[in-house]
C-alpha positions in Angstrom: -67.2 236.4 28.7 -63.8 235.0 28.0 -62.6 234.3 24.4 -59.2 232.7 23.8 -58.2 233.4 27.4 -59.2 237.1 27.3 -61.7 238.6 29.6 -63.7 241.6 28.6 -64.4 242.3 32.3 -60.8 242.1 33.3 -59.8 244.4 30.4 -62.6 246.9 31.3 -61.5 247.0 35.0 -57.8 247.3 34.1 -58.5 250.1 31.6 -60.7 252.0 34.1 -57.9 251.9 36.6 -55.2 252.9 34.1 -53.4 249.5 34.5 -54.1 247.9 31.1 -50.8 248.9 29.5 -48.8 247.8 32.6 -50.6 244.5 32.7 -50.2 243.7 29.0 -46.6 244.8 28.8 -45.7 242.7 31.9 -43.5 245.4 33.5 -41.6 244.7 36.6 -41.1 247.8 38.7 -38.2 248.2 41.0 -39.6 251.5 42.4 -43.2 252.7 42.8 -44.7 254.4 39.7 -43.3 257.9 39.3 -40.4 257.6 41.7 -37.9 257.0 38.9 -38.2 260.7 38.0 -36.3 261.5 41.2 -33.3 259.8 39.7 -33.5 261.4 36.2 -31.9 264.8 36.9 -29.0 263.5 39.0 -28.3 260.8 36.4 -28.2 263.3 33.6 -25.9 265.5 35.6 -23.6 262.6 36.2 -23.6 261.5 32.6 -22.9 265.1 31.5 -19.5 264.8 33.2 -18.4 262.2 30.6 -18.3 265.1 28.1 -19.5 263.5 24.9 -22.3 265.1 22.8 -25.6 263.4 23.3 -29.1 263.8 21.8 -31.7 262.5 24.2 -34.8 261.5 22.2 -38.3 261.1 23.5 -40.2 258.3 21.9 -43.7 257.1 22.6 -45.5 253.7 22.7 -48.7 253.3 20.5 -50.7 253.1 23.7 -50.1 256.9 24.0 -52.7 257.3 21.2 -55.1 254.7 22.7 -55.6 255.9 26.3 -55.9 259.6 27.4 -54.8 258.9 30.9 -51.7 257.1 29.8 -51.0 259.9 27.3 -51.2 262.5 30.0 -48.8 260.6 32.2 -46.3 259.8 29.5 -46.4 263.4 28.2 -45.7 264.8 31.7 -43.0 262.2 32.3 -41.4 262.9 28.9 -41.3 266.6 29.5 -39.7 266.1 32.9 -37.0 263.8 31.5 -36.3 266.1 28.5 -36.1 269.1 30.9 -33.6 267.3 33.1 -31.5 266.4 30.0 -31.6 269.9 28.7 -30.6 271.3 32.2 -27.6 269.0 32.2 -26.5 270.4 28.8 -27.7 267.6 26.5 -29.5 268.2 23.2 -33.1 267.0 23.3 -35.7 266.0 20.8 -39.3 265.1 21.5 -40.6 262.9 18.7 -44.2 263.4 19.6 -44.9 266.1 17.0 -43.4 264.0 14.2 -45.0 260.7 15.3 -48.4 262.3 16.0 -48.4 263.9 12.5 -47.7 260.4 11.0 -50.4 258.8 13.1 -52.9 261.4 12.1 -52.0 261.1 8.4 -51.4 257.4 8.0 -53.1 255.8 11.0 -51.7 254.3 14.2 -51.0 250.8 12.8 -49.1 252.2 9.8 -46.7 253.9 12.3 -46.6 251.1 14.8 -46.5 247.3 14.8 -47.9 246.1 18.1 -45.7 247.9 20.7 -42.8 249.1 18.4 -42.5 251.4 15.4 -43.2 249.9 12.0 -40.7 250.6 9.2 -42.8 253.8 8.5 -42.6 254.8 12.1 -38.9 254.1 12.3 -38.4 256.2 9.2 -40.3 259.1 10.7 -38.1 258.9 13.8 -34.8 258.5 11.9 -35.7 261.5 9.7 -36.4 263.7 12.7 -33.3 262.6 14.5 -31.1 263.1 11.5 -32.5 266.6 11.0 -31.9 267.4 14.7 -28.4 266.1 14.7 -27.6 268.1 11.5 -29.2 271.3 13.0 -27.1 271.0 16.1 -23.9 270.2 14.1 -23.6 266.9 16.0 -22.8 264.8 12.9 -19.2 264.2 11.8 -18.0 266.1 8.8 -17.9 264.0 5.6 
């Protein structure tokens, strides 16, 4: 049945194929899925030559908590990206532990608003980033 232009059958099929998020987010790919990872390490190596301190932060979409298949893919992708950044000499921070704790304590929709962090989610991220920057002495002295 279709209600307000939405089809339960289409949604079910897209979810079963792991395409629901891609379809709803209306992504346009310039490369096949997964091939972007071949560019990550060379890109970070090139950026490292600029010589400025950088903190590479891994953030997640709310769909990460709604679909196990997507969560596996994004976790693997994030770990690969952060490993490349680390290998290039950049500081890294994976926000998953902080965001996941917030989602477990407050609920997904207190941490996110549709596809982006809510004020509570942004505060969690900002707190974790500020702590990491301070720990790594990447903040300017007052």
